Steps between C-alpha positions, in 0.01 A plus 500: 500500500295218668669296773435135566651220695602141439277245672644246746537209257863388562688372798439553873223759491288321236193307625133559570549724804774712334316534176176605669675737743718677245226527243274685749796696630594618147147614432490686834823678440393630158696275268350480153570143416620154614726274279593141477744309278531144368765233564410138440809303579862532605776247417557226756875471426617857506451808721203730427449860608324503829206704355421212264516205738152520647242694301120501510296475182453860382137493392377290798683747730333794332156332528570467874604861527192605308283359780677718752499826315254720315707773323851376420579412141625141486783425249716210403845591386504263319357169371737324249272439211675200345409287804123537487232497228358840414145357531572376853659829605218701342258311716705562816546868423135550420402332827742694712392825341137418580573390851709815576247734346719593209831550668729254319811582286648218299879505445647260244853390424663242279690303766876442552541176711611204289367273787147649480496477117582125522267427789199671332567355156530861363716609208743786543494559128345808333371638817442843357261369225329291761443797723317683225261213445464440869381853567261482204341184641460657844322802356283286274377292794433814713277649232123467503341241272665215303884495485731329258862512400716311250872551529836326464515407868147517635160397362174617663194337349181719504407511865389701790659570835275637776496680719701777342732715706367809682758718329430564134630391264686296755763520772794720400783292348853607586799341330843444646819491293856623496623472136413780254254283308306412818492861620367611161241219507366618836443845354346361191259240651451549871348745746842552644847359593637374830868486598660194666692452817834522318422813302777766531287784634767750424429426126125456520425810290671328203261198532195731532606687186498175306158401632352831412666495155331171433169656582563798274605272211164315544302822496419477871527777760834437683403713787198277573710199580552388856868469599523267808822468690573224747693671772739249663572672836835488678436702816812618685447745790867614474422652164795333333273275292605221265770570244419416139727375221636856460556546864221743539211441746225292343174682469249398775776415744601700800293691752124542471558857399732396226252233379222766487727731301578215267128439447454865400797460264334194338191708443706757323640222270149413381395232750129526560471227773758379748450212745739426781569123494629373832510135388857567379610608849719214643344559840147464375479296183729231620322186625765433756468818707281541800137571389436746787813699422422504124145623577626772733757623253254506212249692703759755602591556135154512362389755766805713449451524121125523495340755267298621796831589678674686213424644158652348195 
């Protein structure tokens, strides 16, 4: 299983110095990948989770990280596709793939925030059908030569988009999703599936089975799919960890040894890539905490869990 890390894009550790430092550090420590996420707005009249209150743009952050690294894969987990035209995102993805030397992974989701749907003028209706067309438009634009598409939601007149991505036939497309139809769609359409911050890791094998069944039903090789897990960390040196709804310790909480053991357990469930996302740590991804303290805590965790320090 490959091990990545969440980039500093939320809260006190997020900024140019933190992003450059942790991008280079992740590469030095042997991590395989660096991941961002998207949040456009939070409500002005109700409390929002600390992790969502101050968030950098995910693709601009990855472009900045690309300039400070040479090996790390650079992934966004994820862009909410209803909020941006597939033509515009195809150009951004192609450019980032070119500037990074073919290291970009594009994660897509369907969105959940009513505020963001309203503010972007997007429709929450028929998001599954829109996703299918959206992916088709991306892949058409990344192909060589003249591209065109005529669908229910998107129309692409005969046109060219150059330069094309370094990766052929384009950057890997990973789909998020939690309901059975979305999980099956990821297996049927995409290069892989990615879990979300709220995924019950204790039941992730059930989600993976639905993704792979979707691939099988579509005549695709289910074992070729990438299964990417966002690992929300809850370090606790005491080893007690964080209790889940059933009273049991949540996976990826507790001591570093317990977290490493949980990572190995996730690999046995079928996860092919796990990234440790520190943005959800209240002492790191909260904009109100001390930046120096957030940076020091993040560095301690990233060093302790580095692939170069332990086998997964």
